[in-house]
C-alpha positions in Angstrom: 164.8 168.0 124.9 165.1 164.5 122.9 161.8 163.1 124.3 160.3 166.5 123.8 161.2 167.0 120.2 160.0 163.2 119.7 156.6 164.0 121.6 156.1 166.8 118.9 157.2 164.6 116.2 154.6 162.1 117.4 151.9 164.9 117.7 152.8 166.4 114.4 152.4 162.9 112.5 149.3 162.1 114.6 147.5 165.3 113.1 148.4 164.2 109.6 147.8 160.5 109.7 145.9 159.8 112.9 147.8 157.0 114.9 145.6 154.4 117.2 145.5 155.3 120.6 146.9 151.8 121.5 149.9 152.4 119.5 150.6 156.0 120.9 150.4 154.3 124.2 152.9 151.7 123.4 155.2 154.1 122.0 154.9 156.0 125.1 155.6 153.2 127.2 158.8 152.3 125.1 159.9 155.7 125.0 159.7 156.1 129.0 161.5 152.8 129.6 164.3 153.4 127.2 165.0 157.3 127.0 168.5 158.7 127.7 170.1 155.1 127.2 173.5 156.5 126.1 173.4 158.9 128.9 172.6 156.6 131.8 175.3 153.8 130.3 178.0 156.6 130.5 177.2 157.4 133.8 177.2 153.9 135.1 180.3 153.2 133.3 181.8 155.9 135.1 180.7 154.3 138.2 182.4 150.9 137.0 179.7 148.8 135.4 179.7 147.3 132.1 178.5 149.6 129.3 177.1 146.9 127.2 175.2 145.2 129.9 173.6 148.4 131.0 172.8 149.6 127.8 171.3 146.2 126.2 169.7 145.2 129.5 167.9 148.3 129.5 166.9 147.9 125.8 165.7 144.4 126.3 163.8 145.2 129.4 162.1 148.2 127.3 161.1 145.7 124.5 160.0 142.7 126.9 157.5 145.3 129.0 156.3 146.9 125.7 155.7 143.4 124.0 153.8 142.6 127.5 152.0 145.3 127.8 150.6 144.9 124.0 149.4 141.5 124.7 147.5 142.5 127.9 145.8 145.3 126.0 144.2 144.1 123.1 142.0 146.2 120.9 138.2 146.5 122.2 137.2 144.4 118.8 140.0 142.1 118.8 137.1 139.1 118.6 136.1 140.0 115.5 139.2 140.5 114.0 140.3 136.7 114.4 137.7 135.6 112.1 
């Protein structure tokens, strides 16, 4: 339900003030990778994993993948923005 609520919020914000497609995709990548962090950490903790290792590892992975994706996907007119 949380990811659906977040998507609805993004759609509503985008209707009021358009968000660039690149930013929407980066938000989606981050949310895809780190949704349900708390729930997954609880499940893995019951199985014997360290809650901090699971939570922080997953958040770091989401940040790193999103950052790499943002560096790989440059805006179409990025050559002219640098001048």
